C-alpha positions in Angstrom: 145.7 126.5 110.2 144.4 126.5 113.8 144.1 122.9 115.1 142.4 123.7 118.5 138.9 124.5 119.8 137.0 122.7 117.1 134.4 120.0 117.3 135.5 117.2 115.0 133.8 113.9 114.3 135.6 110.9 112.8 133.6 108.5 110.6 135.5 105.2 110.8 137.6 106.2 113.8 139.1 102.8 114.2 141.5 102.9 111.3 145.2 102.8 112.0 145.9 106.4 111.1 142.4 107.6 111.9 142.5 106.7 115.6 145.9 108.2 116.1 144.8 111.4 114.4 141.7 111.6 116.6 143.9 111.2 119.7 146.3 113.9 118.5 143.5 116.4 117.8 141.9 115.7 121.2 145.2 116.3 122.9 145.5 119.6 121.0 142.3 120.9 122.6 139.6 119.8 120.2 136.3 118.1 121.1 136.5 114.8 119.3 134.0 112.1 118.7 133.8 109.1 116.3 132.0 106.0 115.1 132.8 102.8 113.4 131.2 99.4 112.7 134.2 97.5 113.8 137.3 98.4 115.8 140.1 96.1 116.5 143.3 96.1 118.6 145.4 98.1 119.2 143.0 100.9 118.1 140.3 99.8 120.5 142.5 100.0 123.6 144.1 103.3 122.6 140.8 105.0 121.9 139.3 103.7 125.1 142.3 105.1 127.1 141.6 108.5 125.7 137.8 108.4 126.2 137.2 108.2 122.4 135.9 104.7 122.0 132.4 104.8 120.7 129.8 103.4 123.1 128.3 101.1 120.4 129.4 99.8 117.0 127.7 101.2 114.0 126.7 104.4 112.3 124.4 106.9 114.0 123.3 109.8 111.8 121.2 111.3 114.6 124.5 112.2 116.3 125.5 114.4 113.4 124.4 118.0 114.0 125.4 121.4 112.8 127.3 121.9 116.0 130.1 119.8 114.4 132.8 121.9 112.7 134.4 119.1 110.6 133.9 115.5 109.6 137.0 113.4 109.0 136.1 110.5 106.6 138.1 107.3 106.8 138.6 105.0 103.8 136.6 102.3 105.5 133.4 104.3 105.2 131.4 103.9 102.0 129.8 106.6 99.9 126.3 105.7 101.3 127.4 105.9 104.9 124.4 107.3 106.8 126.5 109.7 108.9 128.3 111.0 105.8 124.9 111.5 104.0 123.6 113.4 107.1 126.7 115.6 107.3 126.3 116.5 103.6 122.7 117.4 104.2 123.7 119.8 106.9 126.6 121.3 104.9 129.3 120.3 107.3 132.8 120.3 106.0 133.9 116.8 105.1 137.7 116.0 104.9 139.7 112.9 104.3 142.5 112.6 106.9 145.2 113.5 104.2 143.2 116.7 103.6 143.1 117.5 107.3 146.9 116.9 107.5 147.5 119.2 104.5 145.3 121.9 105.8 147.3 121.8 109.1 150.6 121.9 107.2 149.9 124.5 104.5 152.5 126.8 106.0 155.1 124.2 106.8 157.8 122.5 104.7 156.2 119.3 103.7 158.4 116.2 103.3 156.6 113.1 101.9 158.2 109.7 101.8 156.5 107.3 99.3 157.1 103.9 97.9 155.6 100.4 97.8 158.0 99.2 100.4 160.3 100.8 102.9 158.4 104.1 103.4 157.5 103.4 107.1 161.1 102.6 108.0 162.6 105.5 106.0 160.1 107.9 107.7 161.0 106.5 111.1 164.7 106.9 110.4 164.2 110.5 109.4 162.1 111.1 112.6 164.7 109.5 114.8 167.6 111.5 113.5 165.7 114.8 113.7 164.6 114.1 117.3 168.2 113.0 118.2 169.4 116.5 117.2 166.5 118.3 118.9 164.8 119.5 115.8 161.1 120.6 116.0 158.9 118.8 113.5 155.4 117.4 113.0 154.9 113.9 111.6 152.6 111.2 110.3 154.0 107.6 110.2 152.3 104.3 109.5 153.5 102.3 112.6 154.7 103.0 116.1 158.3 104.1 116.2 160.7 103.6 119.2 161.0 106.8 121.1 157.7 108.3 119.9 154.5 107.9 121.9 152.2 108.4 118.9 152.2 107.9 115.2 150.9 111.4 114.6 152.1 114.7 116.0 150.6 118.1 115.0 151.7 121.5 116.4 151.5 125.1 115.6 155.2 125.9 116.0 157.0 123.1 114.1 158.4 124.5 110.8 158.4 121.1 108.9 156.3 118.0 108.8 157.5 114.5 107.9 154.8 112.4 106.2 154.7 108.8 105.3 152.9 109.0 101.9 150.6 106.1 101.2 149.5 105.5 97.6 146.2 104.0 98.7 143.0 106.1 98.0 142.1 108.9 100.5 138.4 108.2 101.1 135.2 107.1 99.3 134.6 110.7 98.5 138.1 111.4 97.3 139.4 108.6 95.0 143.0 110.1 94.9 146.1 108.6 96.5 146.9 110.1 99.8 150.4 111.1 98.8 149.1 113.4 96.2 147.0 115.4 98.7 150.0 116.5 100.8 151.6 118.5 98.0 155.2 117.8 99.0 158.1 120.2 98.7 160.6 117.3 99.2 159.5 113.9 97.9 161.2 110.5 98.2 160.4 107.3 96.4 161.8 104.2 98.0 160.8 101.7 95.3 157.8 100.6 93.2 156.2 97.2 93.0 152.5 96.6 92.1 150.2 96.3 95.0 146.6 97.1 96.0 145.0 95.2 93.1 141.5 96.0 94.5 141.9 99.7 93.5 144.7 99.4 90.9 143.7 96.4 88.8 146.7 96.7 86.5 150.4 97.3 87.1 150.2 100.3 84.8 147.4 101.9 86.8 149.4 101.4 90.0 152.7 102.7 88.7 151.0 105.7 87.1 150.2 107.0 90.6 153.9 107.4 91.4 154.4 109.2 88.1 151.8 111.6 89.2 153.6 112.0 92.6 156.9 112.7 90.9 155.2 115.2 88.4 153.7 117.0 91.4 157.1 118.0 92.7 156.9 121.8 92.5 159.4 124.2 91.0 162.4 124.6 93.3 161.3 121.3 94.9 163.4 118.2 95.5 162.7 114.6 94.3 164.8 111.8 95.8 164.7 108.2 94.6 166.3 104.8 94.9 168.4 104.4 91.8 168.6 100.6 92.3 164.9 100.3 91.8 164.1 100.0 88.1 160.6 101.6 88.1 161.6 104.4 90.5 164.5 105.2 88.3 162.4 105.3 85.1 159.8 107.6 86.7 162.1 109.9 88.7 164.8 110.4 86.2 162.3 112.1 83.8 163.3 115.7 83.4 161.1 118.1 85.3 161.6 121.9 85.1 163.4 123.4 88.0 163.3 120.3 90.2 166.4 119.0 91.9 166.7 115.2 91.5 168.8 113.2 93.9 169.4 109.5 93.8 170.7 107.0 96.3 171.6 103.3 96.4 173.2 100.8 98.6 175.5 102.6 101.1 179.0 101.3 101.9 178.7 98.7 104.7 180.0 95.5 106.1 178.4 92.6 108.0 180.6 91.2 110.8 179.4 88.6 113.3 175.8 89.2 112.4 176.1 93.0 113.0 175.8 95.5 110.1 178.2 98.5 110.1 177.6 101.5 107.9 180.9 103.0 106.6 181.3 106.8 106.1 183.5 108.3 103.3 186.4 108.5 105.7 186.2 104.7 106.3 184.8 104.9 109.9 182.4 102.1 110.8 179.1 102.7 112.6 177.3 99.7 114.0 173.5 99.8 113.4 170.6 97.7 114.8 168.8 97.1 111.6 169.9 94.8 108.7 169.0 93.7 105.2 169.6 95.2 101.8 166.2 97.0 101.9 167.0 98.7 105.2 170.4 99.8 103.9 168.5 101.5 101.0 166.2 103.0 103.5 169.0 104.4 105.6 170.8 105.9 102.6 167.5 107.5 101.4 167.0 109.0 104.9 170.6 110.3 104.9 170.2 112.1 101.5 166.8 113.5 102.5 168.1 114.7 105.9 171.0 116.5 104.2 168.3 118.8 102.6 167.0 119.5 106.1 170.3 120.7 107.3 171.5 117.4 108.9 175.2 116.8 108.0 176.4 113.3 107.3 178.5 113.1 110.4 175.4 114.0 112.4 173.4 111.3 110.5 175.9 108.5 111.2 176.1 109.4 114.9 172.3 109.4 115.3 171.4 106.4 113.2 173.4 104.0 115.5 170.6 104.2 118.1 167.7 103.7 115.7 165.7 100.7 116.9 163.2 100.5 114.1 159.5 100.8 113.6 157.0 98.3 115.0 156.6 95.1 113.1 159.4 95.9 110.7 162.0 93.1 111.4 161.1 93.5 115.0 163.0 91.2 117.3 160.8 89.2 119.7 163.5 87.4 121.6 166.3 84.9 121.4 168.2 82.2 123.2 171.0 79.9 122.3 168.8 77.8 120.0 166.4 80.2 118.3 166.1 83.8 117.3 162.6 85.1 116.6 161.6 88.1 114.5 158.3 89.4 113.2 157.7 91.6 110.2 154.8 93.4 108.4 155.8 91.8 105.0 152.9 90.8 102.9 153.4 92.1 99.3 155.8 90.0 97.1 158.6 92.6 97.1 158.4 93.0 100.9 158.3 89.2 101.5 161.3 88.5 99.3 163.4 91.4 100.8 162.6 90.4 104.4 163.4 86.7 104.0 166.6 87.5 102.0 167.6 90.0 104.7 167.2 87.4 107.5 169.2 84.8 105.6 172.0 87.2 104.7 172.4 88.5 108.2 172.3 85.1 109.8 173.6 82.7 107.1 174.5 79.9 109.5 171.0 79.7 111.0 168.1 77.5 109.7 165.4 80.0 108.5 161.8 79.0 109.2 159.5 81.5 107.5 155.8 81.8 108.5 153.6 83.9 106.3 149.9 84.9 106.6 148.2 85.8 103.4 145.8 88.5 104.5 145.5 91.4 102.0 143.1 91.6 99.1 146.0 91.3 96.6 147.6 88.3 98.3 144.4 86.4 98.4 143.5 87.2 94.8 144.1 84.3 92.3 145.0 86.7 89.5 147.7 88.3 91.7 149.1 85.4 93.7 151.5 84.3 90.9 153.5 87.5 91.7 154.8 85.6 94.8 156.9 83.2 92.6 160.2 82.4 94.4 159.7 85.0 97.1 160.2 82.4 99.9 163.3 80.8 98.3 165.6 82.1 100.9 163.8 80.2 103.7 164.9 76.6 104.6 161.3 75.8 105.4 158.1 77.7 104.8 154.6 77.8 106.4 151.7 79.6 104.9 148.4 80.4 106.6 145.2 82.0 105.3 141.9 82.5 107.1 139.0 81.2 104.9 136.7 83.7 106.6 138.9 86.6 105.5 138.8 85.3 101.9 135.0 85.1 102.1 134.7 88.6 103.7 136.7 90.0 100.7 134.3 88.2 98.3 137.2 86.3 96.7 137.3 82.7 95.5 138.9 80.1 97.8 142.6 79.3 97.1 143.7 75.7 97.3 146.9 74.3 98.8 148.1 73.3 95.3 147.4 76.8 93.9 149.5 78.2 96.8 152.4 75.9 96.1 152.3 76.5 92.4 152.2 80.3 92.9 155.2 80.3 95.2 156.9 77.6 93.0 157.6 75.6 96.1 156.0 72.2 96.7 157.3 71.7 100.3 155.2 74.6 101.7 153.2 73.5 104.8 149.8 75.1 104.3 147.2 75.9 107.0 143.7 77.3 107.1 143.5 76.9 110.9 145.7 79.2 113.0 145.5 76.9 116.0 146.8 74.0 114.0 149.6 76.1 112.5 150.9 77.3 115.9 150.5 73.9 117.5 152.7 72.5 114.7 155.2 75.2 115.2 155.2 74.8 119.0 156.0 71.1 118.6 159.0 71.7 116.4 162.5 71.4 117.9 164.5 74.5 117.0 168.3 74.3 116.9 170.5 77.1 115.6 167.3 78.5 114.0 165.8 81.8 113.0 162.0 81.9 113.1 160.5 84.7 111.0 156.8 85.5 111.3 155.3 87.7 108.6 151.9 89.3 108.3 149.9 92.5 107.9 147.1 90.7 109.8 146.9 88.9 113.2 146.8 85.2 112.4 143.1 85.2 113.6 143.9 87.1 116.8 147.0 85.1 117.9 149.2 86.8 120.4 152.5 86.5 118.5 154.7 87.8 121.4 153.2 85.2 123.8 153.8 82.5 121.2 157.4 83.6 120.7 157.9 83.5 124.5 156.5 79.9 124.5 158.9 78.9 121.7 161.9 80.3 123.6 160.8 78.6 126.8 160.4 75.1 125.2 163.6 75.4 123.2 166.0 76.6 125.9 
């Protein structure tokens, strides 16, 4: 599919993937425009730098004309969006962004990495190794990756595309998980744990989407899964005609002086910059997948040593003799537990202070929050913050401090609904031989976490 010389309009251009796709299409020679009723950082600055930031917030149906070749519809836009309604009146082609990616990649080998957790890091690892060995590939990944300027790359010449496959719905017009739209040739499932309660109200409904994903593996296709994840194993082990099924688990490794080493079959050790059981799974999944793309194990072990990770995935913010600071995207129960346990296992002698923002619909839902039971047990002390305005915006009932403590089964949680008070309390702490782990899929009401980390390092030096 040609991806140049088109006029393309994005409805809800400010989304994490949407704004990156808009930039990629502009750089490929298309005339791109967009609209949104709210755009936050970093999307805002990136769109502005490319001349794609809308002049005003809101929806402007009068700007939709038959000179537009395609509309790309983001999940944020509702069915009654006035620009969408106008486009349909004019008969303009409307695509979700997964559809646009699929149309571009119809003639490529499509690799889709799915899972409730770990898919961003696994995708990033695959990208890093392919780039290390000079392979040509397109990609779509959910977070910035060290060594890559953008999170989306589309070209005419690349023979394969590496896609992070999200289980969330594609758009208001297309109530289908994104990962089903891509029609993978090679699919990988990192693990399955109920999430997105707003669109999958039961665990069965959520898990069924991964069953559909596995079932959609074509004849002569490949399905790879984490055999140490119970749900992934149940789903992916199911016999499917003429599908190659490969499993992976924890690779051989050793932790020495707070450094993790992968060990190859010959016993050679390879130091890596990531850590934690979940990232060891991710690395082994990436290795198995890459073997099907012609990357041999010795090539994998050489390349993975320089992998620095994806943004906000156990990302190191700084350290001194007294305190080491990381941030992470952890928000769902499985992610939260894996991240805190990883931090404690890698640095067992340090006092672990875990700071969590509850931000997603699921995490702020009283019916779901019991799923967080014991997920902060690895932390020596725990701070939890939620923004009451976010709760109100999501039309959810307020959650009390007692409900939070009961859900986490931890009565010594320090609970905050004011981000200024939270960070003031943290800034007044004296850290000694400590690890500070800050976790959120939000922004702590706009707090600059890097600046805060620098402050902690300066006052505890």
